[in-house]
C-alpha positions as CSV (number, residue, x, y, z in Angstrom):
1,M,15.9,-8.0,22.0
2,C,17.8,-5.0,20.6
3,N,18.8,-1.8,22.3
4,L,16.7,0.7,20.5
5,D,19.1,3.7,20.8
6,V,22.5,2.2,19.9
7,D,24.1,2.2,16.5
8,I,21.8,0.4,14.0
9,E,24.6,-1.3,12.1
10,T,25.8,-2.9,15.3
11,E,22.2,-4.0,16.1
12,I,21.9,-5.6,12.7
13,N,25.2,-7.4,13.0
14,M,24.1,-8.7,16.3
15,L,21.2,-10.3,14.6
16,G,23.3,-12.2,12.2
17,V,21.9,-10.6,9.2
18,R,23.9,-10.4,5.9
19,A,23.5,-6.5,5.7
20,K,24.8,-4.6,2.7
21,L,26.1,-1.6,4.6
22,G,29.7,-1.0,3.7
23,Q,31.0,-3.6,1.1
24,E,28.1,-4.0,-1.2
25,T,27.7,-6.6,-3.9
26,S,27.1,-5.7,-7.5
27,A,23.5,-6.9,-7.3
28,T,22.8,-4.5,-4.3
29,T,24.6,-1.7,-6.2
30,D,22.6,-2.2,-9.4
31,I,19.3,-2.1,-7.7
32,R,20.2,1.0,-5.8
33,I,21.4,2.7,-9.1
34,S,18.0,2.0,-10.5
35,W,16.3,4.4,-8.1
36,S,19.1,7.0,-7.5
37,G,18.3,10.6,-8.4
38,S,15.1,12.5,-8.8
39,C,12.2,10.5,-10.5
40,L,9.6,13.6,-10.9
41,G,10.6,14.3,-14.6
42,L,10.6,10.7,-15.5
43,E,7.8,8.9,-13.7
44,N,4.3,8.7,-15.0
45,T,2.3,11.7,-13.8
46,L,-0.5,9.7,-12.3
47,H,1.7,9.5,-9.3
48,Q,1.5,13.2,-9.0
49,V,-2.4,13.4,-8.8
50,A,-2.1,14.7,-5.3
51,P,0.7,15.3,-2.5
52,Y,1.4,12.9,0.3
53,I,4.0,13.3,3.0
54,G,6.7,10.5,3.1
55,K,5.9,8.6,-0.1
56,M,8.1,6.0,-1.6
57,K,10.0,6.9,-4.7
58,S,8.2,5.4,-7.7
59,T,11.6,4.1,-9.2
60,M,12.5,2.4,-5.8
61,A,9.0,0.8,-5.8
62,S,9.3,-0.3,-9.5
63,S,12.8,-1.9,-8.9
64,L,11.7,-3.8,-5.8
65,I,8.7,-5.0,-7.6
66,R,10.5,-6.4,-10.6
67,Q,13.3,-7.8,-8.4
68,Y,11.1,-9.6,-5.8
69,S,7.9,-10.7,-7.7
70,K,6.9,-12.1,-11.2
71,P,4.3,-10.9,-13.7
72,G,1.0,-12.2,-12.5
73,D,1.9,-12.5,-9.0
74,L,-0.4,-11.2,-6.2
75,V,1.4,-8.4,-4.1
76,L,0.2,-7.2,-0.9
77,D,0.9,-3.5,0.4
78,P,-0.9,-3.2,3.7
79,F,0.6,0.4,4.4
80,V,0.0,1.7,0.9
81,G,0.2,5.4,1.6
82,S,-0.2,7.3,-1.6
83,G,-0.4,4.1,-3.8
84,V,3.0,4.2,-5.4
85,V,3.6,0.5,-4.9
86,A,0.0,-0.3,-5.9
87,L,0.2,1.7,-9.3
88,E,3.8,0.2,-10.2
89,C,2.5,-3.2,-9.5
90,L,-0.3,-2.8,-12.0
91,I,2.2,-1.1,-14.5
92,A,4.5,-4.2,-14.2
93,G,1.7,-6.6,-14.7
94,R,1.3,-7.7,-11.1
95,R,-2.1,-8.0,-9.2
96,I,-2.4,-6.0,-6.1
97,I,-4.2,-6.0,-2.7
98,A,-3.5,-2.7,-0.9
99,S,-4.9,-1.2,2.4
100,D,-4.3,1.7,4.7
101,I,-6.1,3.0,7.8
102,N,-5.9,6.5,6.6
103,P,-8.9,7.6,4.2
104,Y,-6.9,10.1,2.2
105,A,-4.3,7.3,1.5
106,V,-7.0,4.9,0.3
107,L,-8.6,7.7,-1.9
108,L,-5.3,8.4,-3.7
109,T,-4.7,4.6,-4.1
110,R,-8.1,4.1,-5.6
111,A,-7.7,7.2,-7.8
112,K,-4.5,5.7,-9.4
113,M,-6.1,2.1,-9.6
114,E,-9.2,3.3,-11.2
115,A,-8.3,6.3,-13.3
116,P,-10.2,6.8,-16.7
117,G,-8.3,5.1,-19.4
118,T,-8.0,8.3,-21.5
119,L,-7.7,12.1,-21.1
120,A,-11.1,12.4,-23.1
121,Q,-12.8,10.1,-20.7
122,A,-11.5,11.9,-17.7
123,L,-12.3,15.3,-19.0
124,S,-16.0,14.2,-20.1
125,K,-16.5,12.9,-16.6
126,A,-15.3,15.9,-14.9
127,I,-17.4,18.3,-17.0
128,H,-20.5,16.2,-16.3
129,Y,-19.8,16.7,-12.5
130,L,-18.9,20.3,-12.8
131,R,-22.3,21.0,-14.5
132,M,-24.2,19.0,-11.8
133,A,-22.4,20.8,-9.0
134,K,-23.7,24.2,-10.4
135,I,-27.4,23.0,-9.4
136,S,-26.5,20.9,-6.2
137,P,-27.1,22.1,-2.7
138,E,-23.8,22.4,-0.8
139,E,-23.0,19.6,1.6
140,P,-22.1,20.9,4.1
141,T,-22.9,24.6,3.7
142,I,-20.4,27.3,4.4
143,E,-22.1,28.2,7.5
144,E,-21.3,24.6,8.8
145,T,-17.8,24.7,7.7
146,P,-15.1,25.3,10.6
147,G,-13.6,28.7,10.7
148,W,-10.0,27.3,10.1
149,V,-11.1,25.7,6.8
150,K,-12.7,29.0,5.7
151,E,-9.6,30.8,6.3
152,F,-8.0,29.1,3.2
153,F,-10.5,30.1,0.7
154,H,-12.6,32.9,-1.0
155,P,-16.1,32.2,-0.1
156,K,-17.4,31.6,-3.6
157,T,-14.3,29.3,-4.3
158,L,-15.2,27.3,-1.1
159,S,-18.9,27.0,-2.1
160,E,-17.8,25.5,-5.5
161,I,-15.4,23.1,-3.7
162,L,-18.1,22.0,-1.2
163,R,-20.7,21.2,-4.0
164,L,-18.4,19.3,-6.2
165,N,-16.6,17.5,-3.5
166,A,-20.0,16.2,-2.1
167,L,-20.9,14.9,-5.5
168,L,-17.8,13.0,-6.2
169,M,-17.7,11.6,-2.7
170,K,-21.3,10.3,-3.0
171,N,-20.7,8.8,-6.5
172,N,-17.3,7.3,-5.6
173,E,-15.4,9.2,-8.3
174,Y,-12.0,8.6,-6.5
175,F,-9.8,9.9,-9.5
176,L,-11.8,13.2,-9.9
177,Q,-11.9,13.8,-6.1
178,A,-8.2,13.1,-5.7
179,C,-7.6,15.6,-8.6
180,L,-9.8,18.1,-6.7
181,L,-7.8,17.6,-3.4
182,G,-4.6,17.8,-5.4
183,I,-5.2,21.5,-6.2
184,L,-6.8,22.4,-2.9
185,H,-4.0,24.5,-1.4
186,H,-0.8,26.1,-2.8
187,Q,0.4,29.5,-3.5
188,R,0.3,29.1,-7.2
189,P,-2.5,30.6,-9.3
190,G,-3.5,27.1,-10.5
191,F,-4.7,26.0,-7.1
192,L,-7.7,26.9,-5.1
193,S,-6.6,28.5,-1.8
194,Y,-5.2,31.8,-0.8
195,P,-1.4,31.6,-0.7
196,A,-0.5,28.3,1.5
197,S,2.1,25.6,1.4
198,H,1.7,22.7,-0.8
199,L,2.3,19.5,1.0
200,V,1.2,20.6,4.5
201,P,-1.6,23.2,4.8
202,Y,-0.4,26.4,6.4
203,L,-1.4,29.9,5.1
204,R,1.5,32.0,3.9
205,T,0.0,35.5,4.8
206,L,3.4,37.0,6.1
207,R,5.2,36.2,3.0
208,F,2.1,37.2,0.9
209,P,0.3,39.8,2.7
210,K,-3.1,40.7,1.4
211,E,-2.4,44.4,0.8
212,K,0.7,43.6,-1.3
213,Y,-0.7,40.6,-3.3
214,P,-4.5,41.4,-3.6
215,D,-4.9,39.2,-6.6
216,A,-3.9,36.1,-4.6
217,Y,-6.9,36.6,-2.4
218,E,-9.5,36.9,-5.0
219,Y,-12.1,34.3,-6.2
220,R,-10.5,31.3,-8.0
221,A,-13.0,29.3,-10.2
222,V,-12.8,25.5,-9.7
223,E,-13.7,24.5,-13.3
224,P,-10.6,25.7,-15.2
225,R,-8.1,24.7,-12.6
226,L,-9.7,21.2,-12.1
227,L,-9.5,20.7,-15.9
228,S,-6.0,21.9,-16.2
229,K,-5.1,19.5,-13.3
230,I,-6.6,16.5,-15.0
231,Q,-4.6,17.4,-18.2
232,R,-1.2,17.5,-16.3
233,V,-2.1,14.2,-14.6
234,Y,-2.5,12.6,-18.3
235,R,0.8,14.3,-19.6
236,R,2.8,10.9,-19.1
237,F,0.1,8.3,-18.4
238,P,0.9,4.5,-18.0
239,Y,-0.7,1.6,-19.7
240,I,-2.4,-0.8,-17.3
241,D,-4.1,-4.0,-18.3
242,P,-7.7,-3.3,-17.5
243,Y,-8.1,-7.0,-16.5
244,L,-5.5,-7.1,-13.8
245,Y,-6.9,-7.7,-10.2
246,R,-6.8,-4.8,-7.9
247,A,-8.3,-3.9,-4.5
248,C,-7.8,-1.2,-1.9
249,L,-9.4,-1.4,1.6
250,Q,-9.4,1.0,4.3
251,H,-8.3,-1.3,7.2
252,D,-5.8,-1.7,9.9
253,A,-2.9,-3.8,8.6
254,A,-2.8,-5.8,11.8
255,R,-6.3,-7.0,11.3
256,L,-6.3,-7.9,7.8
257,N,-8.0,-11.1,7.0
258,I,-6.0,-12.8,3.9
259,L,-6.5,-16.2,2.4
260,A,-3.7,-18.5,3.8
261,E,-0.7,-18.9,1.6
262,S,-2.3,-16.7,-1.2
263,I,0.3,-13.8,-1.4
264,D,3.1,-14.1,-3.7
265,A,5.1,-11.0,-2.3
266,V,4.7,-8.2,0.1
267,I,6.3,-4.8,-0.7
268,T,5.3,-2.1,1.7
269,S,6.6,0.8,3.9
270,P,5.3,0.8,7.4
271,P,4.6,4.1,9.2
272,Y,7.7,5.9,10.3
273,M,6.6,5.9,13.9
274,N,6.5,9.5,15.2
275,A,8.7,11.0,12.4
276,L,5.7,12.0,10.3
277,D,2.3,13.3,11.1
278,Y,0.1,11.6,8.5
279,G,-3.1,13.0,10.1
280,R,-2.1,16.6,10.9
281,D,-0.2,17.2,7.8
282,N,-3.1,16.1,5.6
283,R,-5.8,17.9,7.9
284,L,-7.3,20.1,5.2
285,R,-7.6,17.2,2.7
286,L,-9.0,14.9,5.4
287,W,-11.6,17.3,6.5
288,F,-13.1,17.2,2.8
289,L,-13.2,13.5,3.2
290,G,-15.2,13.7,6.4
291,V,-12.5,13.3,8.9
292,H,-13.1,16.0,11.7
293,N,-10.4,14.7,14.1
294,C,-7.2,14.2,11.9
295,H,-5.0,13.7,15.1
296,D,-6.5,10.2,15.5
297,Y,-4.3,9.1,12.7
298,D,-1.1,10.4,14.5
299,K,-1.8,8.5,17.7
300,Q,-1.9,5.0,16.2
301,N,1.8,4.2,16.4
302,N,3.4,7.2,17.8
303,T,5.5,5.5,20.5
304,K,7.9,2.6,20.4
305,Q,5.6,0.3,22.2
306,K,2.7,0.9,19.9
307,F,4.9,0.5,16.9
308,V,6.3,-2.8,18.2
309,Y,2.8,-4.0,19.0
310,L,1.7,-3.1,15.5
311,M,4.6,-5.1,13.7
312,E,4.2,-8.1,15.9
313,R,0.4,-8.3,14.9
314,F,1.1,-7.5,11.3
315,L,4.1,-9.9,10.8
316,S,2.2,-12.7,12.5
317,R,-0.7,-12.5,10.2
318,L,1.5,-11.9,7.2
319,I,3.4,-15.1,7.7
320,L,0.2,-17.0,7.4
321,A,-0.8,-15.2,4.1
322,L,2.6,-15.6,2.3
323,K,3.4,-18.5,0.2
324,N,6.6,-20.4,1.1
325,D,9.8,-18.9,-0.3
326,A,7.7,-15.8,-0.9
327,Y,9.5,-12.4,0.0
328,C,8.4,-9.7,2.2
329,V,10.2,-6.4,1.5
330,L,9.9,-3.7,4.0
331,V,11.1,0.0,3.6
332,I,11.8,1.5,7.0
333,G,13.2,4.7,8.1
334,D,15.2,5.6,11.0
335,V,13.9,8.2,13.5
336,S,16.7,10.5,14.6
337,S,17.1,13.5,17.0
338,S,20.0,15.4,18.3
339,H,20.2,12.9,21.2
340,S,19.6,9.4,19.7
341,T,18.6,7.3,16.8
342,T,16.0,4.8,17.0
343,G,16.7,1.7,14.8
344,I,13.3,0.8,13.5
345,A,14.9,-1.4,10.9
346,S,16.7,-3.6,13.6
347,M,13.6,-3.6,15.7
348,V,11.4,-5.0,12.9
349,T,14.1,-7.6,11.8
350,D,14.3,-8.8,15.5
351,I,10.5,-9.2,15.6
352,A,10.4,-11.1,12.3
353,I,13.1,-13.4,13.0
354,N,13.0,-14.0,16.8
355,K,9.4,-13.4,17.8
356,V,7.4,-14.4,14.7
357,G,9.7,-16.8,13.3
358,A,9.5,-18.7,9.9
359,F,11.3,-15.5,8.4
360,Q,14.9,-15.5,7.1
361,C,16.5,-12.2,6.5
362,E,18.1,-12.2,3.1
363,E,19.6,-8.8,3.0
364,I,19.1,-5.3,4.4
365,I,20.0,-2.5,2.0
366,Q,20.8,1.1,3.3
367,D,19.7,4.1,1.4
368,S,20.2,7.7,2.3
369,I,17.3,10.2,2.1
370,P,17.8,13.5,0.3
371,D,17.1,16.6,2.3
372,V,14.1,17.5,0.2
373,R,12.4,14.2,1.3
374,R,13.1,14.4,4.9
375,A,10.5,15.0,7.5
376,R,10.9,16.9,10.8
377,R,8.7,16.8,13.8
378,E,9.7,18.1,17.2
379,G,13.3,17.7,16.5
380,K,13.0,14.3,15.0
381,R,13.9,13.5,11.4
382,T,14.4,10.6,8.9
383,K,17.8,10.6,7.5
384,R,18.0,7.2,5.9
385,E,15.9,4.2,4.9
386,W,16.7,0.5,5.2
387,I,15.2,-2.0,2.7
388,I,14.7,-5.2,4.7
389,I,14.3,-8.3,2.4
390,L,12.6,-11.0,4.5
391,R,11.7,-14.5,3.0
392,K,9.3,-17.0,4.4
393,T,11.0,-20.2,5.1
394,G,8.0,-22.3,5.9
395,V,9.3,-23.3,9.4
396,L,7.2,-21.7,12.3
């Protein structure tokens, strides 16, 4: 078993894995070039329907999908997050089964999978629900809304959000609800809250005091902002074959029941242990999805022991679902502090090879994470990602 706090390159070499760490092959270099640099100005804007902490780059997902699966293949992503892999699979002509334990992740993925085919259709639907919301009762009422939620909004704005959100949730309008949550908080005028951070919900009253910026604390109408958001999402909209199979479940990855030898490839990014707070950092959006204790989602795998237990159960189920010679691609991040680095990649590779068996590690690719994508929590941070390429050998 690996020592979890020693240099990860030493650990990987101890496992006997052909890792691409220093001397890279041309194939490794080529695949990394395909996702280098920012993708925000190039990717389809459906990826930008709403923010999500720690999401995979769409260019990385696209490259891995095209490298390790074929058109028509059935791909599994059991830690789907914001749905990057799921959407890129559909764009690349792959079928997809996705899942996540977090309801916000499931909403975003379903929104991308089931978005209306045209801008006109999306706007027509939005206008329909906006009109219905004007005559609908609030669910819940402002009086039933927690004080910490009320702090973010003008009362009239909050009333409009509550009405519309309740309607969209009742009618399973995932795309429109994701668009609404996508403009829930920010300091810009096109968003619904008082001045706040965008990705993680914190009010910015010190930087934007009410007495100096009174306009920022006035009523913000939902309708024009939602319609503008929808138009932005369709600015660069992808073509997706409407007949391609797709499914997204809210489910624990370690308990998924998948038909034996039915999966052609797995491409996924397991949770970064305690480096990211998927619950706390999405707490406002989760509240509008009916989650009143967001911290439950940060306790699932917040220790080494819990993470190891999750990966053992997940990989043990996965080996049965994968076809022989199929690939499992795992994008894993290190967790570093000023004192040590936890080599999650070596930990997972060791579980796959030595505990689960029937996996062969074909390659491990190191990729640094730019400062703008790093997450920090209690001194911990993720500096680099490891792309672990496993292949099922068919021998248990």
